[in-house]
C-alpha positions as CSV (number, residue, x, y, z in Angstrom):
1,M,-0.1,-0.1,0.2
2,S,1.2,3.1,-1.0
3,A,1.0,6.7,1.2
4,A,-2.0,7.7,-1.2
5,D,-4.0,4.9,0.3
6,W,-3.1,4.7,3.7
7,A,-4.0,8.4,3.6
8,L,-7.3,7.6,2.3
9,V,-8.0,4.5,5.3
10,A,-7.5,7.2,7.6
11,L,-9.9,9.7,5.7
12,A,-12.2,6.8,6.0
13,V,-11.5,6.2,9.1
14,F,-11.7,10.0,10.4
15,L,-15.0,9.9,8.5
16,V,-16.8,7.1,10.3
17,V,-15.6,8.7,13.5
18,L,-16.8,12.2,12.6
19,A,-20.1,10.5,11.3
20,I,-20.3,8.2,14.5
21,V,-20.3,11.7,16.4
22,A,-22.6,13.4,14.6
23,V,-25.0,10.9,15.5
24,A,-24.9,10.3,18.9
25,L,-24.8,14.4,19.6
26,S,-28.0,13.9,17.3
27,V,-29.6,11.4,19.3
28,R,-28.7,13.9,22.2
29,L,-30.1,16.7,20.2
30,L,-33.4,14.8,19.6
31,A,-33.4,13.7,24.1
32,L,-32.9,17.2,24.4
33,L,-35.9,18.7,22.3
34,G,-38.1,15.8,23.6
35,S,-37.5,17.0,26.8
36,S,-37.9,20.6,25.9
37,V,-41.4,19.5,24.6
38,A,-42.7,17.9,27.9
39,M,-41.4,21.0,29.8
40,V,-43.4,23.6,27.8
41,D,-46.2,21.4,27.8
42,G,-46.0,21.0,31.7
43,L,-45.8,24.5,31.4
44,R,-48.9,25.1,29.3
45,S,-50.8,23.0,31.3
46,Q,-50.0,25.2,34.4
47,V,-50.4,28.6,33.2
48,L,-54.0,27.3,31.6
49,G,-55.2,26.1,35.4
50,L,-53.5,29.2,36.8
51,L,-55.3,31.5,33.8
52,E,-58.8,29.2,34.5
53,T,-58.2,29.9,38.8
54,A,-57.7,33.4,37.7
55,Q,-60.7,33.5,35.6
56,G,-62.9,32.0,38.4
57,T,-61.3,34.8,40.6
58,I,-62.2,38.1,38.6
59,V,-65.7,36.6,38.0
60,S,-66.3,36.0,41.8
61,T,-64.8,39.8,42.3
62,N,-67.1,40.7,39.5
63,R,-70.0,39.4,41.5
64,N,-68.7,40.4,44.4
65,L,-68.6,44.1,42.7
66,A,-72.0,43.7,42.3
67,E,-73.4,42.9,45.5
68,T,-71.7,46.1,46.7
69,E,-72.9,48.5,44.4
70,R,-76.1,46.9,45.3
71,L,-76.1,47.4,48.9
72,V,-74.1,51.1,48.5
73,G,-77.1,51.9,46.2
74,S,-79.7,50.7,48.8
75,A,-77.9,52.8,51.8
76,A,-77.9,55.9,50.2
77,N,-81.8,55.5,49.3
78,I,-82.2,54.4,52.9
79,T,-80.2,57.7,53.7
80,G,-82.8,59.8,51.8
81,S,-85.5,58.3,53.4
82,V,-84.2,58.4,57.1
83,E,-83.1,61.9,55.8
84,R,-87.2,62.6,54.2
85,I,-88.3,61.6,57.7
86,T,-86.3,63.6,59.9
87,K,-87.4,66.5,58.2
88,L,-91.1,65.5,58.0
89,V,-90.8,64.8,61.7
90,E,-89.1,68.5,62.7
91,L,-91.4,70.6,60.6
92,A,-94.6,68.6,62.4
93,L,-93.0,69.1,65.8
94,E,-91.2,72.2,65.4
95,T,-94.3,74.2,65.4
96,P,-96.1,72.7,68.5
97,L,-93.2,72.0,70.8
98,I,-92.5,76.0,69.9
99,K,-95.9,76.8,70.9
100,I,-95.8,74.7,74.1
101,I,-92.6,76.1,75.5
102,S,-93.9,79.4,74.8
103,A,-97.5,78.9,76.2
104,S,-95.2,77.1,79.3
105,Y,-92.9,80.7,79.5
106,G,-96.3,83.0,78.8
107,T,-97.7,80.7,82.0
108,A,-94.9,80.5,84.7
109,Q,-94.6,84.7,83.9
110,A,-98.4,85.0,84.3
111,L,-98.1,83.2,87.5
112,R,-95.1,85.1,89.3
113,R,-97.3,88.4,88.2
114,F,-100.1,87.0,90.1
115,R,-98.0,86.4,93.1
116,G,-96.2,89.0,93.1
117,E,-93.1,87.9,92.1
118,Q,-91.1,90.0,89.2
């Protein structure tokens, strides 16, 4: 065998080793890709679960806000009613109460004068 033949054999061995290394790297790369896909699927399922939970929380919060708004509206109506009733009672009692107080004061003054007190 000549030097050229040995060079070709060495080149062939080198190419075979290079092909084996490339196949081994490809197998590892495919395994890495498979685990990456599994990890992404796991993350996707977790994120979807979190989004469903968040959506439920948001719906519940919206219901609570609507109920709170209804309660605040009812409280405002009650406050308005109490205010109107208070004014009505004030108007109904103010004049007679003033008259009673005035009559009592006048009667007391008249009794003092009648007794001779000033």
